[in-house]
C-alpha positions, 0 to 999 in steps of 0.5 A: 512248251514244245509238243513233245514235252507237253505229251511227256507231262500228260502221260506222266501225270496220267501214270501218276494217277493210275499207279499211285499208292494213296492212303485212306486214313481213319481220323483220330477224332480230328475236326478236319475231313482229312486227318492230320495224324494218327493218335494212340490211346493217351499217347502222342499223335503218329505221323500218317506216312504217305498222307496227302494234304487236302488240296483241290485235285490231290484229295480225290485220288485217295484209294479206299481199302478193300475190306477183303484184305487180310489182317496183318501178322501180329508181329513183324520181326523184333516188332510186336503189334499193339494196334492198327493205326491206319490202313492203305491200298497196299498195306497198314500202319501199325503201332508196335513195340520193339521186343528188344528195348521196349521202344514204341515204334510206327511199322509201315507195311506193304503188301507187294505180293497184291500189286506186283507179279513175276519178275515185277514183284522181284524188282519191287522187292529189290527196290523196297529194300534199296530204297529203305536202306538209303532212307536208313542211312539218313541220320538228321535231327530233322529227318524221321529215323528208319530203324530197319526194314524187313519181310514177314509172311509176304508183307514187307515193312519199315520200322521208323521212329514214332512221332509226336506232334502235328503235320503242317497240312493243318496250318495250310488253311487260310484261317490256320495259318502260323505266324510268318517267323515260325513258318520261315524257321520251320521251312528253313530247317526242312530245307537244311534237312533236304540239302543233307539228304541230297548229299547223301544222294537221296531225293525225297520226291513228295515234300508237302505240308502232310510230310512235315511233322511239328511238335511245338512243345518239344521244338521238333520238325520231322521230314517223313516218308523219304524213299517211299514215293520211289519204292512204290513206283510201279515197275509197269511205269517205265517212264522215269516217273516218280510218284508224288502229290500232283499239286506239289510236283516240279515241271520236270517230275510232272513230265516223267523226267529225271529228278534231283534235289532241286525238284524237292525244293520246288515242292518245298517252295510250293509248301512255303507258298501254301503255309504263307497264304493258305492257297496253292500257287497253281490250280485248275478245274481238271487234271490237265488244267493243273498240268498246263499251269505247272508246266507254263504259268508263272506262279503268282507273287505271294503278296498278291494274297498277302500284301503285308509280306516283305518283298525279299520273302516274295523273292524267295518264294519266286526263286524256289518256284522257277520252272527250270531247275537250273534257275531254282536254288542249287541247294537247300542250305542256300534257300535256308540262309535266305529264309533266316535272313528275311526272318532276321529282318522282321520285327522281333516282337513277332517271335520265331521258332517251332512253337507258338499259336496259329495266326495271320500276322507276320 
């Protein structure tokens, strides 16, 4: 990598750390240190929008909510607040009830006025509604539905589908891995959902296990937080950087270059690697070391950690993790097709689908 690109990578990562909107969640009794979801009383668990997977460098970037922050209004437009289910550096996640039809929804608030001022505030507000509108136009069974966006007492908000199930960060640990056929089917569905979004001109920019919800009882898979990383990208960082989670960022995203759907597929490749092995393809003792690894080092063959995996699957992972976007999958549909071909070659007794118990065997 030449010197100019390396400088771009380093500056991009530094800005991502400095400008990130990172959530500190409150555990709903979950056994892990980093909660996987928010749970209502006696009801389903709720996706934690913006939640970070507990990776080596990502977890240290969480921001603790300042206790001086004001409480949210008791309603946002048509949505009556039932209770607070999460707090972050820029706002809250609330369990609400739509007074028009009685539906339970998750409302994510963003106190833009605390982070932006003057022209920056107006630009952030415009970006918020533009990105929320784009996310709201996505109608796919495997993408969380956005009902609407608005502003109440200076707080911008997005009302979205209330999700059940658990996010995949729980199953990205060596002792909690899902059966391989289940992983392949879930990731294939995410790849197809991304293909749909990319055709609509929408790039996610923060694909990771924590932003993928699964409900084994209902057989559902949901990609969450479309557009959120773009919405909260600080107007002061005019390098083209789009925020994401460092360990899952593509080389071009880390460098602050313009990204497209192939960057999402790289992040999905990292996700697939982690769901298969419980490890990340690139690690480092510092942010600088992680940057160098993502920019320069070839990802290890997934079979070095799980020798029993088929070569065809290792090839899918390797293709999705190519450094240059032109060498990756051109679209999510192609990646999904290859994953399903591999799944079909596995022993029928292994089972497939969105259900099943966690385990280690393919």
